[in-house]
DRENPA-3360 file (N, C-alpha, C; in nm, 2 decimals, always signed):
BEGIN
1 = XXXXXXXX = +0.09/-0.11/-0.01/+0.03/+0.01/-0.02/+0.08/+0.14/-0.01 ~ +0.09/+0.22/-0.05/+0.12/+0.34/-0.12/+0.06/+0.43/+0.01 ~ +0.14/+0.49/+0.06/+0.10/+0.59/+0.17/+0.13/+0.74/+0.12 ~ +0.03/+0.83/+0.22/+0.10/+1.03/+0.21/+0.15/+0.99/+0.34 ~ +0.26/+1.08/+0.32/+0.32/+1.17/+0.43/+0.32/+1.32/+0.41 ~ +0.23/+1.37/+0.49/+0.16/+1.55/+0.47/+0.33/+1.58/+0.47 ~ +0.33/+1.72/+0.39/+0.46/+1.75/+0.44/+0.45/+1.90/+0.52 ~ +0.30/+1.93/+0.54/+0.26/+2.02/+0.62/+0.26/+1.96/+0.77;
9 = XXXXXXXX = +0.31/+2.06/+0.85/+0.29/+2.06/+1.01/+0.25/+2.17/+1.09 ~ +0.18/+2.14/+1.21/+0.18/+2.26/+1.29/+0.27/+2.25/+1.40 ~ +0.30/+2.15/+1.42/+0.46/+2.15/+1.52/+0.53/+2.23/+1.49 ~ +0.58/+2.32/+1.54/+0.74/+2.42/+1.57/+0.87/+2.33/+1.58 ~ +0.85/+2.22/+1.62/+0.98/+2.10/+1.62/+1.01/+2.09/+1.51 ~ +0.93/+2.01/+1.40/+0.95/+1.96/+1.27/+0.95/+2.07/+1.17 ~ +1.01/+1.99/+1.09/+1.00/+2.06/+0.94/+0.93/+2.02/+0.84 ~ +0.89/+1.90/+0.87/+0.72/+1.80/+0.76/+0.67/+1.74/+0.90;
17 = XXXXXXXX = +0.57/+1.70/+0.81/+0.49/+1.61/+0.89/+0.57/+1.45/+0.94 ~ +0.53/+1.42/+1.08/+0.60/+1.31/+1.11/+0.51/+1.24/+1.19 ~ +0.42/+1.15/+1.08/+0.34/+1.08/+1.19/+0.41/+0.95/+1.26 ~ +0.40/+0.92/+1.38/+0.47/+0.82/+1.45/+0.59/+0.85/+1.45 ~ +0.64/+1.01/+1.47/+0.79/+1.01/+1.46/+0.85/+1.02/+1.32 ~ +0.75/+0.99/+1.23/+0.81/+0.97/+1.06/+0.86/+0.85/+1.09 ~ +0.86/+0.77/+1.17/+0.95/+0.63/+1.13/+0.87/+0.56/+0.99 ~ +0.92/+0.55/+0.92/+0.88/+0.46/+0.81/+0.87/+0.34/+0.84;
25 = XXXXXXXX = +0.95/+0.24/+0.90/+0.96/+0.11/+0.93/+0.83/+0.08/+1.02 ~ +0.82/+0.19/+1.14/+0.74/+0.16/+1.21/+0.61/+0.16/+1.14 ~ +0.63/+0.22/+1.08/+0.46/+0.24/+0.96/+0.46/+0.11/+0.85 ~ +0.56/+0.08/+0.84/+0.53/-0.06/+0.72/+0.49/-0.17/+0.83 ~ +0.56/-0.15/+0.94/+0.49/-0.31/+1.04/+0.37/-0.26/+1.05 ~ +0.31/-0.16/+1.09/+0.17/-0.14/+1.12/+0.10/-0.12/+1.04 ~ +0.11/-0.11/+0.93/+0.04/-0.10/+0.78/-0.12/-0.18/+0.78 ~ -0.06/-0.34/+0.77/-0.21/-0.40/+0.77/-0.27/-0.38/+0.89;
33 = XXXXXXXX = -0.24/-0.39/+1.01/-0.32/-0.35/+1.13/-0.39/-0.24/+1.12 ~ -0.32/-0.16/+1.04/-0.44/+0.00/+1.04/-0.51/+0.00/+0.93 ~ -0.53/-0.10/+0.89/-0.61/-0.12/+0.73/-0.67/-0.20/+0.75 ~ -0.71/-0.28/+0.88/-0.79/-0.41/+0.90/-0.89/-0.32/+1.02 ~ -0.86/-0.22/+1.10/-0.89/-0.14/+1.20/-1.00/-0.05/+1.17 ~ -1.13/-0.05/+1.26/-1.22/+0.05/+1.24/-1.21/+0.18/+1.30 ~ -1.15/+0.16/+1.42/-1.12/+0.26/+1.47/-1.01/+0.30/+1.54 ~ -0.94/+0.47/+1.51/-0.80/+0.49/+1.58/-0.82/+0.59/+1.67;
41 = XXXXXXXX = -0.77/+0.52/+1.85/-0.83/+0.63/+1.94/-0.71/+0.65/+1.95 ~ -0.65/+0.80/+1.97/-0.50/+0.85/+2.01/-0.53/+0.93/+2.16 ~ -0.44/+0.92/+2.26/-0.49/+0.99/+2.39/-0.30/+1.08/+2.37 ~ -0.35/+1.23/+2.34/-0.29/+1.30/+2.35/-0.25/+1.37/+2.19 ~ -0.29/+1.45/+2.14/-0.27/+1.48/+2.04/-0.15/+1.56/+1.95 ~ -0.10/+1.63/+2.03/-0.02/+1.74/+2.00/-0.05/+1.79/+1.88 ~ +0.02/+1.83/+1.80/+0.00/+1.90/+1.68/-0.08/+1.81/+1.56 ~ -0.12/+1.70/+1.59/-0.15/+1.60/+1.50/-0.10/+1.54/+1.39;
49 = XXXXXXXX = +0.05/+1.53/+1.38/+0.11/+1.48/+1.26/+0.03/+1.33/+1.24 ~ +0.03/+1.26/+1.36/+0.01/+1.10/+1.34/-0.17/+1.09/+1.27 ~ -0.23/+1.21/+1.33/-0.39/+1.21/+1.32/-0.38/+1.27/+1.16 ~ -0.32/+1.28/+1.12/-0.33/+1.34/+1.00/-0.29/+1.23/+0.93 ~ -0.19/+1.19/+0.91/-0.14/+1.07/+0.85/-0.26/+0.93/+0.86 ~ -0.33/+0.96/+0.97/-0.45/+0.87/+0.98/-0.58/+0.88/+0.88 ~ -0.61/+1.04/+0.90/-0.71/+1.05/+0.81/-0.71/+1.09/+0.67 ~ -0.56/+1.09/+0.65/-0.51/+1.11/+0.47/-0.49/+1.00/+0.43;
57 = XXXXXXXX = -0.48/+0.85/+0.47/-0.50/+0.70/+0.48/-0.57/+0.64/+0.45 ~ -0.69/+0.69/+0.53/-0.77/+0.57/+0.62/-0.91/+0.63/+0.62 ~ -0.96/+0.65/+0.54/-1.05/+0.72/+0.51/-1.19/+0.68/+0.58 ~ -1.18/+0.50/+0.59/-1.30/+0.46/+0.67/-1.29/+0.41/+0.81 ~ -1.20/+0.47/+0.88/-1.14/+0.44/+1.00/-1.19/+0.59/+1.10 ~ -1.27/+0.56/+1.17/-1.27/+0.67/+1.26/-1.19/+0.72/+1.34 ~ -1.14/+0.85/+1.31/-1.01/+0.87/+1.41/-1.08/+0.98/+1.52 ~ -1.02/+0.95/+1.65/-1.08/+1.00/+1.72/-0.95/+1.06/+1.80;
65 = XXXXXXXX = -0.93/+1.15/+1.89/-0.81/+1.19/+1.93/-0.84/+1.28/+2.08 ~ -0.80/+1.30/+2.19/-0.80/+1.41/+2.27/-0.66/+1.50/+2.29 ~ -0.71/+1.61/+2.30/-0.58/+1.71/+2.31/-0.65/+1.84/+2.45 ~ -0.61/+1.83/+2.57/-0.66/+1.92/+2.67/-0.60/+2.07/+2.67 ~ -0.48/+2.06/+2.62/-0.45/+2.23/+2.58/-0.53/+2.28/+2.49 ~ -0.57/+2.42/+2.52/-0.68/+2.47/+2.46/-0.58/+2.51/+2.30 ~ -0.50/+2.57/+2.33/-0.43/+2.64/+2.17/-0.39/+2.52/+2.09 ~ -0.31/+2.42/+2.11/-0.30/+2.29/+2.04/-0.44/+2.20/+2.01;
73 = XXXXXXXX = -0.56/+2.24/+2.05/-0.68/+2.19/+2.00/-0.72/+2.24/+1.94 ~ -0.75/+2.36/+1.89/-0.76/+2.47/+1.83/-0.73/+2.48/+1.72 ~ -0.56/+2.45/+1.69/-0.47/+2.45/+1.58/-0.48/+2.32/+1.52 ~ -0.52/+2.21/+1.58/-0.53/+2.10/+1.50/-0.69/+2.10/+1.47 ~ -0.77/+2.13/+1.56/-0.91/+2.10/+1.48/-0.94/+2.17/+1.34 ~ -0.84/+2.30/+1.34/-0.87/+2.34/+1.23/-0.80/+2.30/+1.14 ~ -0.64/+2.23/+1.15/-0.58/+2.17/+1.05/-0.65/+2.03/+1.01 ~ -0.71/+1.96/+1.08/-0.73/+1.84/+1.03/-0.91/+1.84/+1.08;
81 = XXXXXXXX = -1.00/+1.87/+0.98/-1.15/+1.92/+1.05/-1.20/+1.73/+1.02 ~ -1.14/+1.65/+0.96/-1.18/+1.55/+0.96/-1.22/+1.45/+1.08 ~ -1.09/+1.48/+1.13/-1.05/+1.39/+1.29/-1.19/+1.45/+1.36 ~ -1.22/+1.38/+1.51/-1.25/+1.44/+1.62/-1.16/+1.44/+1.75 ~ -1.16/+1.59/+1.76/-1.05/+1.61/+1.89/-1.12/+1.62/+1.95 ~ -1.12/+1.59/+2.10/-1.21/+1.66/+2.23/-1.10/+1.66/+2.31 ~ -1.16/+1.81/+2.38/-1.06/+1.88/+2.44/-1.11/+1.83/+2.60 ~ -1.03/+1.70/+2.62/-1.07/+1.65/+2.77/-0.92/+1.56/+2.78;
89 = XXXXXXXX = -0.89/+1.52/+2.91/-0.78/+1.46/+2.90/-0.80/+1.32/+2.90 ~ -0.69/+1.20/+2.88/-0.73/+1.06/+2.94/-0.72/+1.03/+3.05 ~ -0.77/+0.94/+3.11/-0.84/+0.86/+3.02/-1.01/+0.88/+2.99 ~ -1.05/+1.00/+3.01/-1.19/+1.04/+3.03/-1.20/+1.04/+2.86 ~ -1.10/+1.01/+2.78/-1.13/+1.00/+2.63/-1.20/+0.83/+2.62 ~ -1.20/+0.78/+2.68/-1.21/+0.63/+2.67/-1.43/+0.65/+2.73 ~ -1.41/+0.69/+2.81/-1.57/+0.72/+2.85/-1.66/+0.80/+2.75 ~ -1.58/+0.91/+2.71/-1.60/+0.94/+2.62/-1.68/+0.87/+2.48;
97 = XXXXXXXX = -1.57/+0.80/+2.43/-1.58/+0.70/+2.32/-1.71/+0.62/+2.35 ~ -1.69/+0.57/+2.50/-1.79/+0.43/+2.53/-1.94/+0.51/+2.51 ~ -1.95/+0.62/+2.55/-2.08/+0.66/+2.55/-2.16/+0.72/+2.41 ~ -2.06/+0.77/+2.31/-2.11/+0.83/+2.20/-2.07/+0.73/+2.08 ~ -1.98/+0.65/+2.09/-1.97/+0.54/+1.99/-1.98/+0.36/+2.08 ~ -2.07/+0.37/+2.17/-2.09/+0.19/+2.20/-2.05/+0.10/+2.09 ~ -2.07/+0.13/+1.98/-2.08/-0.01/+1.88/-1.89/-0.02/+1.85 ~ -1.80/+0.09/+1.89/-1.66/+0.04/+1.88/-1.59/-0.02/+1.94;
105 = XXXXXXXX = -1.67/-0.09/+2.05/-1.62/-0.19/+2.15/-1.62/-0.32/+2.12 ~ -1.67/-0.36/+2.00/-1.67/-0.47/+1.89/-1.61/-0.46/+1.74 ~ -1.56/-0.33/+1.77/-1.46/-0.35/+1.64/-1.34/-0.34/+1.68 ~ -1.24/-0.38/+1.58/-1.09/-0.38/+1.57/-1.09/-0.23/+1.56 ~ -0.98/-0.21/+1.67/-0.95/-0.10/+1.72/-0.83/-0.05/+1.74 ~ -0.73/+0.06/+1.69/-0.60/+0.08/+1.71/-0.58/+0.18/+1.79 ~ -0.51/+0.19/+1.92/-0.48/+0.27/+2.00/-0.33/+0.33/+2.01 ~ -0.36/+0.45/+2.04/-0.19/+0.52/+2.04/-0.17/+0.63/+2.15;
113 = XXXXXXXX = -0.14/+0.54/+2.24/-0.12/+0.63/+2.43/+0.03/+0.69/+2.39 ~ -0.01/+0.80/+2.42/+0.10/+0.92/+2.43/+0.05/+1.03/+2.52 ~ -0.01/+1.02/+2.61/-0.06/+1.10/+2.70/+0.03/+1.08/+2.86 ~ +0.15/+1.13/+2.87/+0.23/+1.14/+2.96/+0.31/+1.25/+2.97 ~ +0.35/+1.30/+3.09/+0.43/+1.39/+3.10/+0.42/+1.49/+3.22 ~ +0.47/+1.62/+3.24/+0.49/+1.69/+3.37/+0.44/+1.81/+3.31 ~ +0.27/+1.85/+3.36/+0.23/+1.94/+3.34/+0.21/+2.02/+3.45 ~ +0.26/+2.14/+3.42/+0.28/+2.26/+3.51/+0.29/+2.21/+3.65;
121 = XXXXXXXX = +0.41/+2.14/+3.66/+0.44/+2.04/+3.77/+0.38/+1.96/+3.85 ~ +0.30/+1.90/+3.75/+0.23/+1.76/+3.80/+0.25/+1.67/+3.72 ~ +0.30/+1.56/+3.73/+0.33/+1.45/+3.65/+0.19/+1.37/+3.64 ~ +0.16/+1.35/+3.50/+0.04/+1.30/+3.47/+0.07/+1.17/+3.38 ~ +0.04/+1.09/+3.40/+0.02/+0.92/+3.35/-0.07/+0.82/+3.37 ~ -0.18/+0.85/+3.28/-0.29/+0.77/+3.31/-0.25/+0.60/+3.21 ~ -0.12/+0.58/+3.17/-0.10/+0.47/+3.11/-0.19/+0.32/+3.18 ~ -0.17/+0.28/+3.27/-0.23/+0.21/+3.35/-0.37/+0.20/+3.37;
129 = XXXXXXXX = -0.45/+0.31/+3.35/-0.60/+0.31/+3.36/-0.62/+0.29/+3.21 ~ -0.58/+0.33/+3.12/-0.59/+0.33/+2.94/-0.57/+0.16/+2.98 ~ -0.46/+0.14/+2.99/-0.47/-0.01/+2.95/-0.58/-0.12/+3.03 ~ -0.61/-0.07/+3.14/-0.74/-0.19/+3.21/-0.86/-0.12/+3.13 ~ -0.91/-0.04/+3.10/-1.01/+0.04/+3.03/-1.02/-0.05/+2.93 ~ -0.89/-0.06/+2.81/-0.90/-0.13/+2.67/-0.91/-0.26/+2.71 ~ -0.87/-0.29/+2.81/-0.89/-0.50/+2.80/-1.02/-0.53/+2.88 ~ -1.06/-0.43/+2.93/-1.18/-0.48/+2.97/-1.32/-0.46/+2.88;
137 = XXXXXXXX = -1.25/-0.35/+2.80/-1.40/-0.31/+2.74/-1.41/-0.31/+2.54 ~ -1.23/-0.37/+2.53/-1.28/-0.41/+2.42/-1.21/-0.60/+2.38 ~ -1.25/-0.63/+2.29/-1.19/-0.80/+2.25/-1.06/-0.75/+2.14 ~ -1.08/-0.67/+2.06/-1.01/-0.68/+1.94/-0.94/-0.58/+1.95 ~ -0.79/-0.57/+1.98/-0.73/-0.44/+1.96/-0.57/-0.43/+1.94 ~ -0.52/-0.35/+1.87/-0.38/-0.33/+1.94/-0.35/-0.22/+1.99 ~ -0.27/-0.22/+2.06/-0.24/-0.10/+2.14/-0.09/-0.06/+2.16 ~ -0.04/+0.07/+2.11/+0.08/+0.11/+2.05/+0.10/+0.23/+2.18;
145 = XXXXXXXX = +0.23/+0.19/+2.21/+0.30/+0.28/+2.34/+0.35/+0.38/+2.27 ~ +0.38/+0.50/+2.29/+0.49/+0.59/+2.24/+0.60/+0.60/+2.36 ~ +0.71/+0.65/+2.31/+0.83/+0.66/+2.39/+0.86/+0.57/+2.50 ~ +0.84/+0.42/+2.45/+0.83/+0.32/+2.55/+1.00/+0.28/+2.55 ~ +1.02/+0.24/+2.66/+1.17/+0.17/+2.69/+1.17/+0.03/+2.59 ~ +1.31/+0.00/+2.53/+1.31/-0.12/+2.50/+1.43/-0.22/+2.51 ~ +1.41/-0.31/+2.59/+1.50/-0.38/+2.63/+1.61/-0.46/+2.55 ~ +1.56/-0.47/+2.44/+1.61/-0.52/+2.36/+1.70/-0.45/+2.24;
153 = XXXXXXXX = +1.72/-0.33/+2.25/+1.76/-0.24/+2.15/+1.78/-0.07/+2.23 ~ +1.86/-0.06/+2.24/+1.89/+0.07/+2.37/+1.93/+0.15/+2.23 ~ +1.90/+0.18/+2.13/+1.93/+0.29/+2.05/+1.78/+0.36/+2.06 ~ +1.69/+0.32/+2.10/+1.52/+0.37/+2.10/+1.52/+0.44/+2.25 ~ +1.51/+0.58/+2.19/+1.50/+0.66/+2.31/+1.33/+0.63/+2.34 ~ +1.37/+0.66/+2.53/+1.24/+0.68/+2.58/+1.20/+0.78/+2.69 ~ +1.10/+0.78/+2.74/+1.06/+0.89/+2.83/+1.10/+0.83/+2.98 ~ +1.08/+0.92/+3.07/+1.09/+0.93/+3.22/+0.95/+1.00/+3.26;
161 = XXXXXXXX = +0.91/+0.92/+3.34/+0.76/+1.00/+3.39/+0.80/+1.02/+3.53 ~ +0.83/+1.15/+3.60/+0.89/+1.16/+3.72/+1.00/+1.11/+3.69 ~ +1.05/+0.99/+3.81/+1.18/+0.93/+3.83/+1.17/+0.80/+3.76 ~ +1.03/+0.74/+3.68/+1.01/+0.59/+3.64/+1.01/+0.62/+3.49 ~ +1.07/+0.51/+3.45/+1.09/+0.49/+3.30/+0.94/+0.42/+3.25 ~ +0.95/+0.49/+3.12/+0.81/+0.45/+3.04/+0.86/+0.32/+2.99 ~ +0.84/+0.19/+3.06/+0.85/+0.09/+3.02/+0.78/-0.02/+3.06 ~ +0.80/-0.14/+3.04/+0.71/-0.28/+3.09/+0.71/-0.29/+3.22;
169 = XXXXXXXX = +0.78/-0.27/+3.30/+0.79/-0.27/+3.46/+0.70/-0.22/+3.50 ~ +0.60/-0.09/+3.44/+0.49/-0.02/+3.53/+0.41/-0.14/+3.47 ~ +0.34/-0.16/+3.39/+0.26/-0.24/+3.33/+0.25/-0.39/+3.33 ~ +0.34/-0.44/+3.36/+0.37/-0.57/+3.29/+0.24/-0.70/+3.39 ~ +0.20/-0.60/+3.49/+0.11/-0.75/+3.58/-0.03/-0.71/+3.50 ~ -0.05/-0.61/+3.38/-0.14/-0.59/+3.31/-0.16/-0.67/+3.16 ~ -0.01/-0.69/+3.11/-0.05/-0.75/+2.96/+0.04/-0.88/+2.98 ~ +0.03/-0.97/+3.08/+0.09/-1.10/+3.10/+0.02/-1.20/+3.05;
177 = XXXXXXXX = -0.12/-1.16/+3.00/-0.16/-1.28/+2.92/-0.22/-1.23/+2.77 ~ -0.11/-1.11/+2.73/-0.12/-1.10/+2.60/+0.02/-1.10/+2.53 ~ +0.05/-1.06/+2.42/+0.18/-1.08/+2.32/+0.21/-0.90/+2.33 ~ +0.33/-0.90/+2.36/+0.39/-0.80/+2.38/+0.51/-0.77/+2.24 ~ +0.51/-0.72/+2.21/+0.64/-0.72/+2.08/+0.71/-0.56/+2.05 ~ +0.84/-0.57/+2.07/+0.93/-0.49/+2.07/+1.01/-0.48/+1.91 ~ +1.05/-0.32/+1.87/+1.10/-0.34/+1.74/+1.28/-0.36/+1.75 ~ +1.29/-0.39/+1.67/+1.45/-0.46/+1.67/+1.54/-0.36/+1.58;
185 = XXXXXXXX = +1.48/-0.31/+1.45/+1.57/-0.25/+1.39/+1.65/-0.16/+1.44 ~ +1.77/-0.09/+1.34/+1.82/-0.03/+1.36/+1.85/+0.13/+1.28 ~ +1.75/+0.10/+1.17/+1.76/+0.20/+1.05/+1.71/+0.34/+1.13 ~ +1.74/+0.46/+1.06/+1.66/+0.53/+1.10/+1.62/+0.63/+0.97 ~ +1.47/+0.63/+0.97/+1.39/+0.68/+0.85/+1.32/+0.78/+0.86 ~ +1.34/+0.86/+0.96/+1.25/+1.02/+1.01/+1.34/+1.10/+0.88 ~ +1.23/+1.17/+0.84/+1.29/+1.30/+0.79/+1.25/+1.42/+0.88 ~ +1.24/+1.38/+0.98/+1.19/+1.53/+1.08/+1.21/+1.49/+1.22;
193 = XXXXXXXX = +1.23/+1.38/+1.25/+1.29/+1.37/+1.37/+1.42/+1.29/+1.37 ~ +1.53/+1.33/+1.48/+1.69/+1.31/+1.50/+1.69/+1.16/+1.60 ~ +1.59/+1.12/+1.64/+1.62/+0.96/+1.74/+1.51/+0.90/+1.67 ~ +1.55/+0.77/+1.70/+1.49/+0.66/+1.71/+1.42/+0.65/+1.87 ~ +1.25/+0.66/+1.84/+1.20/+0.70/+1.96/+1.12/+0.52/+1.96 ~ +1.12/+0.51/+2.11/+1.08/+0.38/+2.16/+0.90/+0.39/+2.14 ~ +0.88/+0.25/+2.08/+0.74/+0.22/+2.08/+0.73/+0.05/+2.13 ~ +0.60/+0.04/+2.20/+0.55/-0.15/+2.20/+0.41/-0.16/+2.14;
201 = XXXXXXXX = +0.42/-0.27/+2.09/+0.29/-0.36/+2.05/+0.21/-0.42/+2.14 ~ +0.11/-0.42/+2.20/+0.03/-0.54/+2.27/-0.08/-0.59/+2.22 ~ -0.11/-0.69/+2.18/-0.22/-0.72/+2.13/-0.24/-0.88/+2.17 ~ -0.35/-0.93/+2.13/-0.39/-1.05/+2.13/-0.33/-1.15/+1.99 ~ -0.32/-1.03/+1.87/-0.27/-1.13/+1.76/-0.13/-1.16/+1.75 ~ -0.10/-1.26/+1.69/+0.05/-1.28/+1.64/+0.09/-1.23/+1.53 ~ +0.19/-1.19/+1.55/+0.27/-1.10/+1.40/+0.41/-1.20/+1.42 ~ +0.39/-1.19/+1.28/+0.52/-1.26/+1.24/+0.60/-1.20/+1.12;
209 = XXXXXXXX = +0.70/-1.11/+1.18/+0.75/-0.97/+1.12/+0.90/-0.99/+1.22 ~ +1.00/-1.01/+1.12/+1.15/-1.02/+1.16/+1.18/-0.91/+1.21 ~ +1.12/-0.78/+1.25/+1.14/-0.66/+1.28/+1.09/-0.64/+1.38 ~ +1.03/-0.70/+1.47/+0.95/-0.72/+1.59/+1.00/-0.85/+1.66 ~ +1.04/-0.85/+1.78/+1.05/-0.93/+1.86/+0.95/-0.96/+1.98 ~ +0.88/-1.08/+1.99/+0.81/-1.12/+2.13/+0.87/-1.10/+2.24 ~ +0.80/-1.06/+2.34/+0.87/-1.07/+2.46/+0.81/-1.17/+2.54 ~ +0.90/-1.26/+2.60/+0.89/-1.36/+2.68/+0.95/-1.36/+2.84;
% end
């Protein structure tokens, strides 16, 4: 499948659009899952590069994201009118989807979890609540977590939330019954971002891709 990466971005840190940090190998690995999914739910819109990629390439997928920052919410809503961007935080976005789109829970859904950080001096990290909600309410899902520590490849950068690494140790009790995949490649393919950024895939499905390693 050919896909479009927009040259336009609203992010002052990027020189062009950078969905999933512009990592073309990441996109290649996840293309089939994206094509099969009916809902894309993102926590943390930021400037909407990933959301823009979704609406440009997967018109049959319902794209929903949340962004509590007023400025970024308004900028991205104008930039990507095709998407639904809600001015709330996570995990409130999941209750919003549950009420407005009750059918989503029986549909194949891909989640891009990126709601973490230090906001006005307060550490905000709803990752455990997000995963618990997804597993308790969805049966057919792909969970992608951004900025995640990769124990197999130290070239991938990851975030610290307070003094805790964004990594498996924080959530391992929640995902012991599903498959956890890490990327193994070293190639840097982004035109907009200078580092490889860590990510992880959590799913019930089996991925046979030599660019991924199944955590055991």
